[in-house]
N, C-alpha and C positions, 0 to 999 in steps of 0.2 A: 600483559595487561593491555590488550587491544580492545578498545571500546569505540572506535571511530565510526563503524558502520557494519550492519549485518550483511551488506553487500560484499564486504571484504572477507567474510568467513569462508571456510572450505565447503565444498559440496559433500554430502553424506556418502560414505563408502558404498552403500547400497545403490545409490544413483550412479556412481562410477561403474559398478559391476553391471548395472543394467545397460550402460552405454557399450561396454565391451561385448555383452551378449548381443546387442542390436547390430553390432558391426560384422556379424557373420553373414556371408552370402549377399544376396540381392533382395531388394524390396522396392515396391512401387513408391514413386515420389509424390510430392505436392499434397500430402495428407491422405493419400490412398493406401498407406501402409496398414497392415493388419493390426498392429498395436493401437493405432488411432481409433479403430472401431471399438476396442475395449475401453480406451480412455474416455471416449465420448459417453459410453454407457456408465462407466464408473462415476463420472461427474454428474450425469443425470440422476443416478441413484443417490449420490451424496446430497444433492440439492432437492431430492424428491420432485424432480421436474422431468417427467418422461419425454416431453416434447421439446425440451430446450435445445437450442442450437449452440454447439460448442466448437470453438476454433482456437488453435494455438499460435502464439507468436513468441519471439525470443526476448522481448524487452517490455518493461512496464510502460515506457513512453509510447511504444507502438500500441499496446493494449488499450491504454486510455485514449489516445488520439484517434485511432481507428474506430473504437466503439462510439466515441462522441460524434465522430463524423457520420456514423450510421444513424445516430439519433437526432441529428440537427441539420439545419440548413445554413448556408453561408451568411444569410442576413439576420441570423438570430444571435441572442446572447446566451451564454452558458453560465449558470450561476454556481459559484464556488466561494470558498473562504480565501482570504489573503495567504493562508499557510498551505493551501492545497498543492499537491504535487504539480497539477496542471498549470498552476500559476507561478510557483517558485522554481520548479526544477526541470521543466521540459522545453525550455528554449523556444516557446511559442509553437511547439509541435501541434497542439490542438487547433490553433488558429490556421496553421499551414494545411493540415489534413482535412479540416472542415471547409477549406476554401475561403476562410475569412470570418467565421463566427467569432465574436469578441467574448472575452471573459468579463462577467459582471460580478464584482466582489460583494460578498455578503458579510456583514459584521459578525464576528465570532467571539465566543467566551471560552477560554481554555482551548482554543483552536477549533471549537465546534460552532457551527451555525445553529440557530434556534428557529423554531417555527415563526415567532414574531419577526426576527431579523430577516428570514427568508421571504416572508410575506412583504415586508417593506421593500426589499430589493426587487422583487418581481413587480410590485406596483409602480416602482420608479421607471420601469422599462415599458415599451410599447405605448408611449404617451404622445408621440409626435407623428403618428401615422406613418406614411411612407418615408419620412425623413429620418427616422430613428430605428435602432435595432428592434427586432421582434423578440418576443419571449421564447426561450429555448429550454433545453434540458437542465436539470439540476445535477451537479456532481458532488458526491459526498466522499471524503477520504476516511477510510476505516481500516486500521486505527489512524489517528491523525498524526501529523508530523511533530506534534508535541507530546505524543505518547498517550493521549487521552482516547477514550472509546465511547462511541454513541451507544446508548442502550437501545433495545428493540423498540421501546416506547418512544424514544426520541426520534428514531428512524421513521416510525409510523407517523409521528406528528409532521415531519418534514415532507414525507411523500403525500400526506393528505393535502398539504398546502399546494404542492406541485400539481397534484391531480385536479384540484379545484380550478386550476388554470389550463387544464388539458396538457400538462407538461410531463415528459418522461424523466425518470431518475436513474442515474448511473452511480454505482458504488465502485470507487477506486480502492481495491483491496490488495494493495501492494503488501500490506501486513494483515491480510484478511484472517489468517488462521490465528495469529497472535490475539486479535480482537475476539475471535470466536471462542477460544479457550478461556479468555478473560471473562467473557459473559456467561460461559457455560450453557450456551444455547445451540441450536442446530443451524446448519447453513441455510436451510429453508426459512427458519425463523428470522435470520438476520438479513434475508434478501427478499424473495418474492412474497413471502407471507407478511413482510413489513411494507410491501408496495414497491420494491425495487424492480426496475425493468431489465437492467443489464449489469453485469459484474465483470470487473477485471480481477480475476482470481489469481493472486500472485503466488509464485513459487521461488523466484530468484533470491529474495531476501530470507527465505526459510529453507536453505539447504540444497537448492538446485543450482546448476551451472547457469541456466538462462532459459526459463520457460514461464509464460503466463497464459492462462486460459481466458478467452473472451466468451462469456456465457450470456446468451440472450434468452429470456424466458418466453418471448414471442418469436417463434421460428420464422415468421413471415419476413423478417429483416435479414435472414441468413445469407441470401444470395447477394444482397447489396454489400454486406460485410466482406464476403469472399472477393468480390470485384475490387473493393477498396483495398483490401489486403494485397492483392496481386499488383494493382496499379501503384500502390505505395511501396513496392519492393520488399514486402515482409512475408511473402509466401516462400517457405524453404523448399528447395527441390529435394534435399535429403531430410525430409520431414521426420523420418523414423527416429532421428536422434532427439527431436523434441518430444515425440510420443514416448520414447523409452524413459526419459527423465520423469515425465508426468505419471507414467504407469508405476514406476518405482515409488514415487512420492505418495501415491494414493493407496498403495498396497500395504496391508497390515497396519494401517493408521500411522505410517511414518510421518505424514504431514502434521498430524496432531501432536505426536510425541516430540517432534523437533520444536514446535511452537511452545509446548509446555516447558521444555528445557530452557528455551530462551527467556520466557516469562519468569521462570523460577530464578534464573540468574539475575534478572533485573530486580526481582523482589529482594534478593540477597543484598544487592547494591543499595537499595532503598533502606533496608534494615540497618546496614552499616553506616550509611550517610546520616541517618537520623541520630546516631550516637556521637557524631563529630560536632564539637562546638564550632560555631561560626559558619556552618554549612546550612543552606536553606534550599529545600526542594521547591521548584517553581510551579510545576503543574502536577495535578494528581496523576501519578505514574500508574497506568492501568494495562500496559502491554510490555514491550521489551525495550523501551527507551525512556530516558528521563533527562531533565534539565536541572542543574543545581547551580546555586550561586555561592561563591567562596572568595576570600581575599586572594589577590594575585600571588602572595607568598605560598599559599597552599597549592595552587595550580603549578607553580614553579617546582615545588618539591616533587609532585607526582610526575610531571613531565620529565624532569631530570632523572627520575628513577626508572624511566622507560615506559610510562603509561602513554598510550596513544588515544587521543580523543580530541574533539573540536572544542575550542575556546572562542567565545565571541564577546563583543563589548569592549575590546581593547587588546593590546599586544601583551601576551603573557610574559614576555621576556623583559619588558621595560615599562617603568611607571611606578607609582607608589605601591609599596608592599601591601597596604591595607585596602587598596581599591578593589571593589568587588567585580569579578568577571563571571560570566556564565559558561558552564561546561555542559556539553551534550554527551551522554553515555548511551551506547547501544549494545545490546547483547544478542548474539546469535546462538544457534543450537549447540555449538561446540564450546561455548564460553566456559572457561575453567574457574571453578569456585575458589581455587587457591589464588588465582590472579586477582579475583575480586577482593579477597581478604588482604592481599599485599597492597592493593591500591588504597584501601581504607586505612591501612596502617601508615602509609606514607602521608596521607592527609593529616593524620593524628599527630605526627611527630612534632 
């Protein structure tokens, strides 16, 4: 009953097999390996973007920070929500890699910024001339850290606002594929056709050991990204092991199938939780993670039975039995439906 994080799940066996196969003989380093040529074309085909620049890094933090550094200047503000990865989970890496660009927080509803709240945040900046931060790129987390998903219409509304100020838009897609299968759209529709300029195309949370693709729909920025990646110590010498993972991921729709499995497991959790008295689901669960509120006594039963997940709002071990605490549940591709049913049963006791 492990629901703490999709980062904690196993890599898919096909990914492991691909690494073993890649480990034969010699291969050029630093991204010049033959599989990377195929990976680049596969990603271009998936996104319907034949000119896109595609580069691999090993972590989501590197993907976001290096991409935003490529899109911004040190004196600019990067617009994001308070719940964005780049604000909550990356230890000021975007500020570090950009050389000092600040994060400007945009009011969110269910962890999503809206066109009006983005407009208000942008208008607040660049109002003091040389004395204040200048307006910079917009970063959107898809799916959000609360499990909600922007529709393509919502993305278009945000990029329209950004474009009206001449600003670029970055999509933090750590759970890109979970959002994609939730919407039932194409990668192109969720990115450049909606006005997105660059994507952190995540794989680590969706069954890989550690690979993210940085995709720029304007190839003119490719050289700058390559220099930033090298200078920032994120260019792998034995790059073929990154390429091998991503190649396996994109072959025969493995990336889509794993996300479908994770989303289906989360939907099963939602269905079960909705049948338990005193449990309240806090945000519209649209991908592979959800938040629920329940009395401390319920959390104690589940945790003591071996469930692993995050509880916030108080100490689950001590306090009034009826005090409500929040739990975060995350499903990965390997999530066992039997474990889900056992977890629900423990809450019901």
